N, C-alpha and C positions, 0 to 999 in steps of 0.2 A: 741404378743399383749396380752399374758396371757389369752387366751380364755379357759373357763372352759371345761374340757374334758367330763364330764358326766352330762351336764345340760339337764333336761327333755325337750322334744320337745313340743312346744305350737302349737296345730293345729288351723289354722285359721277358724273362724266361717264363715257361709255364708255371714254375714254382712261384715266381713273383706274382703272377696273375692270381694263383690260388691263394696266396697270402693276402692279397688285396681283397679278394672275395671274403676271406675270413674276417678282415677288418670291417667290411661292409656288414657281415653277419653280426659282428659285435654291436655295431650301431643299431641294426634292426632289433637285435635282442634287447638292447638297453631301452629302445623305444617301446617295446612290448611289455617291459616290466612296469609294475605300479610305481608311482612317484616315491622317491626315497627322501624323507625329511631328515634334517639334521637331528641326531639324537639329543634330547634335552640335556643330558648329562655331559655333552661333549666338552663344555668349557670347564668342567671340574677335573683339573689335572691333579695327579697324585702328589706332586711336590709343590706345596704352597708356602714354603718357608721364605721369609724375608731376610735380607742381609742389610741391616741398617735401614736406609731410606728406600732401598730397591725391593719392591714386592716380587714374589715368585722368582727369586734371584737367579737360580740356576737355569730355569726355562727362559727367563728374560736375558740374562747375561751371556748365555751360550750363543746368542745371535750375533755377538761380536765376531765370532768365527766366520760367519757369512760375509760380514763387511770386510774383514781382513782378506779372506780368500778372493772375493770379488775384486778388491782393490789391487791385489797382486796380479790377477789376470788382466786387469785394465792397464797396469804398468807394463806388463809383458807385451800387450798389443801395441802400446804406444812407443815401444823401444825396439824397433825392427831394423835399425840401421845396419848392424853388423851381419845379421842373417835373417832374411825375410821368412816369415812363418807360413806363407801361403803361396801356392803356385800361381794363383790368380787373385788379384786384389779384392774382387767381389766376395771371396770366401771369408774375408775378415768381418763383414757386416753382421752375420748371425752371431759371431763370437763377441763382438762389441755389445750387442743387445743382451746376450747371455750374461756377461759379467755385470752389466748394469742391473740386470734383473736380480742377480745374486746379491749385490749390495742392497737393492730394494727389499729383498727378502729379509736381510738382517734388520733393516729399519722397520719394515712392516710387522714382522713377527715379534721384534722387540717391543714395539708399541702394543701389539695385541696382548702379549703376556703380562704387561703391567697390570691390566685389568681385562681379562678375557671377555669378549662380547662379540656379537655378529659383525659390527662395523669394522672392528680391528681385524677380525678373521677374513673379511672380504679383502682388505688391503693386503694381508699376507698372501692370500690365494691369488690375487691379481699379479703380484710380483712373482709367485711361483710359476704361473702360466707364461709370463713374459720370458722367464729363463728357460723353462722346459720346452716351449715351442721353438724358441730361437736355437736351442741345441739340436732339436730334431731336424730343423732346416739345415743346420751345419752338417749333420751326418748325411742328409740327402745330397748336399753339395759334394761331399768327399767320396761318397760311395757310388751314387748313381749319376748325377748330373749337376754341375754348378748352375746351369741355366734353370733347370727345373727347381732346384733347391731355393734359389733366390726368388723365383716366381711364386713358390708356395709359401715363402716366409710371411708375407702380409696376410695370406689366407689363414695360415696356422695361428698367427697372433690374434686375428679376429675371432677364430673359433675358440681358442683357449680362453681369451679374456671374456668373450661372450658367454661361455659356460659358467664363469664365476658370476657375472652380472645377472644371468638368468637365475642361478641359485639364490642370490641376494634378493632379487625381486620377488621370487616365489616365497622366500622366507618372510619378507615383509607383508605378504598377502596372507600369512598364516598357513601356507601349504607348501613348505619348502621341498625342493626337488634337487637332489644331488646327482641325478643320472648323467646329465651332460658333462658335469665336472669330473666325475669318476671315469667316464668314457675317455675324456681328453687326457687322462693320466695313463690309462691302460693301453689305449690304441697306439700312441706313439712308441711306447716301450716295446710292444710286440713288433712294430714295423722297424724299429732300430735294430733289433736282433735279426730280423729278416734281411735288412740291408747288409749287415756285417756278414751274414751267411751267404747271400746270393751274389754280391758284387765284389770284385777284386779291389783291394785297397790301393789308393794312390799315395799313401804315406805309410811309413813304418810305425811301430808302436800301436797297431790297431787293436791289440788285446785290451788296451786301456778303456776302450768304449764299453766292452763287456764288463770290466771291473766297475765302471761308474754305475751301470745299470744294476749290477749285483749289490753294490753298496747301498744304492737307493732302495732296492727291494728289502734289504736287511733292515734299513732304517725304518721302513714302514712296519716291519714285524715288531721291532722294539716299540714303536709308537702305539700299535694295537695292544701291546702288553704293558702299558705305562704303569699301572698300579702293581701288577705282578712283579715287574722288575724292581720297583721301589721297595716292595715288601721283601723281596729276595735279598736285596743288598742292605737290608736293615735300615732303610730310610736314608741311604747314602746318596743315591742317584736314581732318577726315574727313567722310564723307557722313553719319554718324550725328550728329555735332555740328551739322551744317547742318540736319538734320532737326529737332533741338531748337529751333534758332533760327527756322526757318520756321513751326513749329507754334506757338511763342510769339507770333510776328507775327500768325498767324491769330487767336489769342485777342484780341490788341489790336485787330484788325479788328472782332471782335464787340463789344468795349468801345466803339469809335468808332461802330459802328452803333447801339448803344443810346443813346449820348450825343447823336447828331446827328439821329436820325430824328424824324419828326413823324407824328401820326396822320392818315390819309387819310379825309376825310369823304366818305361816299357820297352821290352826287347823288340 
């Protein structure tokens, strides 16, 4: 994975240790909670309108935005001849996986929304974890340590994908449990905010990281209020469709961040 052999070690501050303990507390707290099954009504999205041959057309069709954004990101990574995007080549790996994951979200979520069911939802969530864990590793590389970020990448991918497979297996047993999956969404988000706060940036445009997290959090709010948004807009658009749009915008913020940033030279 092209890990740099002589990268200086970044010693964690007391605040970093405290936040790691907080993450551990979240994991322990999740383990102590009772199992959280998938709500039976989860697949009943507010907007079920069809457009000709395409069922649930806005929820399905809006996934094209993920495919477009992910493809743009992959093209950016593949065209670095004039200006390299990374100080070290190994830093590109998490972003390659991230954008592949984004394209996979477009495909998996698009398939799922044609006829919502658990199997399609599993494919959608597997792609989400692929992208989410890869981006988390990318932020570790940029803020804390390239070596540590690349070493954590396969562990994060296994943990994220494993949380989805665990949910799917428990669902098939008639006792679904979302706790690990929800934890693998909340824990990285908290840690990424901590990394931005605690460690100095190596690239400019670092505020984009916070914007991406904020956009994703806002997307989740719209998703939780799927029916309310649909009713408020007079049946024009649902909260889940807006979630897709905001999440794709967040991906484009990542693309713009990579394209516009510059390396910060340390004094």
